[in-house]
VEXTITOR-847229 format. One record per residue: y, z, x of N, C-alpha, C in turn. Coordinates in steps of 0.05 Angstrom, whole numbers, plus 32768, in hexadecimal, padded with zeros to 4 digits. Layout:
! VEXTITOR-847229
YZXYZXYZX/...
***
This chain:
! VEXTITOR-847229
801A7F70806680167F8C805F800C7F8E8042/7FF77F9C803E7FEC7F9F80237FFD7FB58013/7FFA7FB47FF980087FC87FE97FFF7FE47FF0/7FE57FE77FF57FDA80017FFC7FE7800C8016/7FEA7FFA802A7FF68001804380138009803F/80217FF9802F803D7FFF80298041801A801C/802F802080098030803A7FFB802C8050800F/8017804E801F801180648032802780678046/803280518050804780548064806080618058/806780588040807E80648032807A8081802D/806380898023805E80A5801D805E80B58037/805380AB804C805380B98066807080BE806F/808180AA806D809D80AD807580AB80C28064/80A580C2804A80B180D6803880A780F2803E/808E80F580438083810F8049808E811A8063/809281088077809E8111809080BA811D808B/80C88113807880E3811D807280E28134805E/80CA8139805380C6814F804080D8814C8027/80DA8134801D80EA8130800580DA81287FED/80C081277FF080AF811F7FD980A781387FC9/80AD81377FAF80A4814C7F9D808E81407F8D/8077814D7F8D806081437F7E8063814A7F61/8059813B7F4E804A81237F53805D810B7F58/805480FA7F6A806380E27F71805180CB7F69/805780BE7F53804680AA7F47804A808F7F53/8039807C7F4C803C80607F55805680547F4A/805D805C7F32807680527F26808E805D7F36/808C80767F3F80A180817F5080A380727F6A/808C806C7F76808C805D7F8F809880427F8B/809080337F77809A80187F7280B880197F6E/80C2802C7F5F80DF802E7F5B80ED80337F75/80E480467F8580F1804D7F9E80EE80367FB3/80D7802A7FB480D280157FC880E47FFD7FC2/80E57FF57FA880F57FDD7FA281137FE37FA5/811B7FFB7FA0813780037FA5813E80017FC2/812C80097FD3813080097FF0812B7FEE7FFE/811D7FDC7FF081157FC37FFC811A7FAB7FE9/81327FA87FDE81377F927FCB81327F777FD7/81357F747FF181307F5A7FFE81147F507FFB/81017F617FF480E57F597FF180DF7F507FD4/80F27F537FC280EE7F4C7FA680F47F2E7FA1/80E67F237F8D80EC7F087F8481057F0A7F72/81147EF47F70812D7EF57F6181297EFF7F44/81147EF77F3781107F007F1B810B7F1E7F1A/80FF7F297F2F80FB7F467F2F81167F557F33/81277F497F4381427F567F4681527F557F2D/814F7F3F7F1D815F7F3C7F0581557F4A7EED/813B7F507EEC812F7F5A7ED3813C7F737EC7/81477F847ED881537F9D7ECE81717F9C7ECA/817D7F847ED181997F817ECE81A17F7C7EB1/81B77F867EA781C07F7F7E8D81C87F627E8C/81C77F567E7481CC7F3A7E7181E77F327E7D/81FC7F437E7982167F3D7E8482167F397EA2/82067F4B7EAF82057F497ECC81F67F307ED5/81E17F287EC781D27F107ECD81E47EF77ECB/81F67EF77EB882067EDF7EB3821F7EDE7EC4/82267EF47ED1823E7EF47EE2823D7EDD7EF6/82537ECF7EF982557EBA7F0C824D7E9F7F01/82417E9E7EE9823A7E857EDD82517E7C7ECB/82577E627ECC826C7E587EBB82627E567E9E/82747E577E8B826C7E537E6F825D7E397E6B/82657E247E7A82587E0A7E77823B7E0B7E80/82357E197E95821A7E1B7E9F82097E2B7E8B/82147E407E8082067E517E6D82007E407E54/82147E327E4A82117E227E3281FC7E0B7E37/81FD7DFF7E4E81E97DEA7E5481CD7DF57E54/81CA7E0D7E5F81AF7E197E5F81A67E207E42/81B97E2B7E3281B27E317E1781AB7E187E07/81BA7E037E0B81B47DE97DFE81987DDF7E05/81917DE27E1E81767DD97E2781617DEA7E19/81667E047E1781527E157E09814F7E0D7DEC/81667E087DDF81657E007DC381557DE67DBF/81587DD37DD1814A7DBA7DCF812C7DBD7DD2/81247DD07DE381077DD57DE980FA7DE77DD4/81097DF37DC380FE7E057DAE80FD7DF97D93/
***
């Protein structure tokens, strides 16, 4: 499915429900579509809007420190 088809299908569904208030921009569509279809996003897209604390949840301090050490070596 192309992005154009996805946009048109989503808009059609919203218009059928009469919940769209114009103007409905492409940014609005992207926000709504990704909220409703997170399974279609790449992991980095899912993480980009999360606060740092949320990104690091579940990682041990050792893993975090090992990653930071590797970054320091490469810089």
